[in-house]
C-alpha positions in Angstrom: 58.9 -21.3 59.5 58.7 -24.9 58.4 56.8 -27.3 56.2 55.6 -30.8 56.8 55.4 -34.0 54.8 55.3 -37.7 55.6 58.7 -39.5 55.3 58.9 -43.3 54.8 60.2 -45.4 57.7 64.0 -45.4 57.4 66.6 -47.2 59.3 69.6 -45.0 58.9 72.9 -45.7 60.6 73.8 -43.6 63.6 75.8 -41.2 61.3 74.2 -41.5 57.8 76.3 -40.4 54.9 75.7 -36.9 53.6 74.5 -36.6 50.0 74.6 -33.7 47.5 71.5 -31.6 46.8 70.8 -33.4 43.5 69.4 -36.4 45.4 66.4 -34.6 46.9 63.8 -35.5 44.1 63.4 -39.2 44.9 63.1 -38.6 48.6 60.3 -36.1 48.1 58.3 -38.4 45.8 58.6 -41.3 48.3 57.3 -39.2 51.1 54.1 -38.4 49.3 53.5 -42.1 48.5 54.1 -43.4 52.0 52.4 -41.0 54.3 50.4 -43.8 56.0 53.7 -45.6 56.9 54.9 -42.8 59.1 52.7 -44.1 61.9 54.7 -47.3 61.9 58.1 -45.7 62.5 60.2 -47.4 65.2 61.7 -44.5 67.2 65.3 -45.2 68.1 66.8 -41.9 69.1 66.3 -39.2 71.7 63.2 -37.0 71.1 63.4 -33.5 69.7 61.4 -30.4 70.3 61.0 -27.8 67.5 60.7 -24.2 68.5 58.8 -22.2 65.8 60.2 -18.9 64.5 58.5 -15.5 64.5 55.0 -15.5 63.1 55.0 -19.2 62.4 52.6 -21.8 63.8 52.8 -25.4 64.7 51.4 -26.7 61.4 54.2 -25.0 59.5 56.5 -27.7 60.9 54.5 -30.8 60.1 56.7 -31.7 57.2 59.9 -31.4 59.2 58.3 -33.4 62.0 57.4 -36.3 59.7 60.9 -36.2 58.1 62.5 -36.5 61.6 60.0 -39.2 62.6 61.2 -41.1 59.5 64.8 -41.0 60.8 63.5 -42.5 64.1 63.5 -39.2 66.0 60.2 -38.7 67.9 59.4 -35.0 67.4 57.2 -32.5 69.2 56.5 -29.1 67.9 55.7 -26.3 70.4 52.0 -25.3 70.0 52.0 -21.8 68.6 49.4 -20.1 66.4 50.0 -17.0 64.3 47.6 -15.0 66.3 49.6 -15.8 69.4 52.4 -13.5 68.2 50.1 -10.5 68.7 50.8 -11.0 72.4 54.2 -9.4 71.7 52.5 -6.1 71.3 52.4 -5.9 75.1 56.1 -4.9 74.8 55.0 -1.5 73.4 53.8 -0.4 76.8 57.1 -1.2 78.4 59.4 1.8 78.6 62.4 -0.5 77.9 61.0 -1.1 74.4 61.5 2.5 73.5 64.9 2.6 75.2 66.0 -0.5 73.3 66.6 -2.4 76.5 63.7 -4.9 76.3 63.9 -8.2 78.2 62.3 -11.5 77.0 60.2 -11.7 80.2 57.4 -11.1 80.7 56.7 -10.2 77.0 57.6 -13.7 75.8 56.4 -15.7 78.8 53.5 -17.1 76.7 56.1 -18.6 74.2 58.3 -20.0 76.9 55.3 -21.7 78.5 54.4 -23.4 75.2 58.0 -24.6 74.8 57.9 -25.9 78.4 54.7 -27.8 77.6 56.4 -29.3 74.5 59.5 -30.2 76.5 57.4 -32.0 79.1 55.7 -34.0 76.4 59.1 -34.9 75.0 60.2 -36.0 78.5 57.6 -38.7 78.5 59.0 -40.0 75.2 62.6 -39.7 76.5 61.8 -42.0 79.5 64.5 -40.5 81.6 66.9 -39.8 78.8 68.0 -36.6 77.2 66.4 -34.6 74.3 67.3 -32.1 71.6 66.0 -28.6 70.9 65.7 -27.4 67.3 65.2 -23.7 67.0 64.4 -22.1 63.6 65.1 -18.4 63.2 64.0 -16.6 66.4 63.2 -19.9 67.9 66.9 -20.5 68.3 67.6 -17.6 70.6 64.3 -18.2 72.4 65.6 -21.7 73.0 68.6 -20.2 74.7 66.3 -18.1 76.9 64.3 -21.2 77.8 67.5 -23.1 78.7 68.6 -20.2 81.0 65.2 -19.8 82.7 64.2 -23.5 83.0 66.1 -26.6 84.1 68.3 -27.9 81.2 69.8 -31.0 82.6 67.7 -33.1 80.2 68.8 -31.2 77.1 71.9 -32.5 75.4 71.7 -30.7 72.0 70.6 -27.2 70.8 70.5 -27.1 67.1 69.6 -23.8 65.5 68.6 -23.1 61.9 69.1 -19.6 60.5 68.9 -18.0 63.9 70.1 -14.4 64.3 72.2 -14.9 67.5 74.2 -11.8 67.4 72.8 -8.4 68.3 73.2 -5.7 65.7 76.2 -3.4 66.2 75.4 0.0 67.8 76.1 3.4 66.4 76.0 2.5 62.7 74.0 4.9 60.5 70.8 3.4 59.2 71.0 0.4 61.6 68.2 0.0 64.2 67.9 -2.8 66.7 64.6 -4.3 65.5 64.5 -6.6 68.6 64.6 -3.6 70.8 67.3 -5.0 73.0 66.2 -8.7 73.2 69.3 -10.0 71.5 71.5 -7.8 73.7 69.8 -9.4 76.7 70.4 -12.9 75.3 74.1 -12.2 74.7 74.6 -10.7 78.2 72.5 -13.1 80.3 72.3 -16.4 78.5 75.0 -19.1 78.9 77.7 -19.2 76.3 77.6 -21.8 73.6 79.6 -25.0 74.2 80.3 -28.2 72.4 80.9 -30.9 75.0 79.8 -34.5 75.4 77.2 -33.3 77.9 75.8 -30.4 75.9 76.3 -29.5 72.3 75.4 -26.3 70.4 75.2 -26.7 66.6 74.5 -23.5 64.6 73.6 -23.8 61.0 73.6 -20.9 58.6 72.5 -20.8 55.0 74.3 -19.3 52.1 71.6 -18.6 49.6 72.3 -15.1 48.4 75.1 -12.5 48.9 73.8 -9.1 49.7 75.1 -5.9 48.2 75.2 -2.2 49.1 72.7 0.2 47.7 75.5 1.7 45.7 79.2 1.3 45.2 79.8 4.3 47.6 80.2 2.9 51.1 79.2 6.2 52.5 75.5 5.9 51.5 73.3 8.4 53.3 71.3 6.5 55.9 68.1 8.3 54.9 68.2 6.5 51.5 68.4 2.9 53.0 65.6 0.4 53.0 64.7 -0.7 56.5 63.8 -4.4 56.7 62.4 -5.2 60.2 64.0 -8.3 61.7 60.8 -8.5 63.7 58.8 -8.7 60.5 57.2 -12.2 59.8 59.4 -14.4 57.6 56.5 -14.9 55.3 56.3 -11.1 54.5 60.1 -10.9 54.1 60.1 -13.9 51.8 57.2 -12.4 49.7 59.1 -9.1 49.2 62.4 -10.9 48.4 60.6 -13.2 45.9 59.0 -10.2 44.3 62.4 -8.7 43.8 63.6 -11.9 42.1 61.6 -10.8 39.0 63.9 -7.8 38.7 67.6 -7.8 38.1 69.8 -9.9 40.4 71.7 -6.8 41.4 68.6 -5.1 42.6 67.6 -8.1 44.6 71.0 -8.4 46.1 70.9 -4.8 47.2 67.5 -5.2 48.7 68.6 -8.3 50.6 71.7 -6.6 51.7 69.7 -3.9 53.4 68.0 -6.6 55.4 71.4 -8.1 56.3 72.6 -4.7 57.4 69.9 -4.4 60.0 71.0 -7.7 61.5 74.8 -7.5 61.4 75.7 -4.0 60.2 76.9 -5.1 56.8 75.1 -5.4 53.5 77.7 -7.2 51.3 77.7 -10.5 53.1 76.4 -14.0 52.5 73.2 -15.2 54.1 70.0 -17.2 53.7 68.0 -14.3 52.3 66.9 -13.0 55.7 69.7 -13.8 58.3 73.3 -13.2 57.4 75.7 -16.1 57.8 77.9 -14.3 60.4 74.9 -13.6 62.7 73.8 -17.2 62.6 77.0 -18.6 64.2 78.0 -18.6 67.9 81.4 -18.6 69.4 81.9 -21.9 71.2 79.4 -23.8 69.1 79.9 -26.1 66.1 79.2 -23.7 63.3 78.1 -25.0 59.9 77.3 -23.2 56.7 75.3 -24.8 53.9 75.4 -23.5 50.4 72.1 -22.8 48.5 69.9 -22.9 51.6 67.0 -20.4 51.9 65.7 -19.1 55.3 62.0 -19.8 55.2 59.5 -22.4 53.9 57.6 -19.5 52.5 58.7 -19.0 48.9 61.0 -22.1 49.1 61.0 -25.1 46.8 62.5 -28.5 47.8 64.0 -28.9 44.3 65.3 -25.5 43.2 65.1 -23.3 46.4 65.4 -25.6 49.4 65.2 -24.3 53.0 66.5 -25.7 56.2 63.6 -28.1 56.5 63.7 -29.5 53.0 64.4 -33.3 52.9 67.9 -33.0 51.2 68.9 -30.3 53.6 67.7 -32.1 56.7 69.8 -35.1 55.5 72.9 -32.9 55.9 72.3 -32.0 59.6 70.1 -34.8 61.0 73.1 -36.9 62.1 73.6 -34.5 65.0 70.3 -35.8 66.4 71.3 -39.4 66.0 74.5 -39.3 68.0 
């Protein structure tokens, strides 16, 4: 769930000023013209590790990696391929999957191992200092699992982008926990979010589209609802949502709302097109909402439909990596 592009060597101040979205065009054109210069970046800040989201691979994050390199942040992306995600099918033979009480381990051990390898690579760049973790979508709550299962003394920042942190509410008609209990496990067993000098949690949510109910009647029969699987790859969700954009805005909002409902139990809320805003925030963290930000690089456009990794959007959150 990320793109990649070369960013020119920059020398931003520790807390660069935030600029409006209208400034993104010149930044994009400069990156294309200066790809060779990215090798000359003088890294000045602690390294960062990017944790890919569901069904994404390492190359999806090359653009974001180069952008962060341009800010002086040495960046490592956990090595994940799309076919790796088929390993999750092992959870189907676990009775806990069918009970809705699935645990991340051992089903996701393969992913945690890739993250640990990336963290060890970043440790060499840190030279005894701390590092940041950046989790996009499911990569955000998987980062919390990693921090719980592995030593985290070297991690000073967890920054999540469009991560569904909250488990869906139980007992609502038409709402099924698509993670089969994984988010309940994270909520129960992972450390609570904090924002302290030693460790900071920063959770960023996008407000790209507000969902809508299927009808004005709040008592819609659950059998008539669309079920959008939160476990479905973002590329597929984005493709369906994009297809809906050719129809009326109301129809698109209603379709998107059914996806939101599976995540947070409500359809008529704001979100990034996949994850509702309310689910992407954590109590105890520094919670931020950015208007006009789409969930996935699939179907996004840096100018008219930016996602979390678009240059102008990165500019609004990168200062957390520089302090």
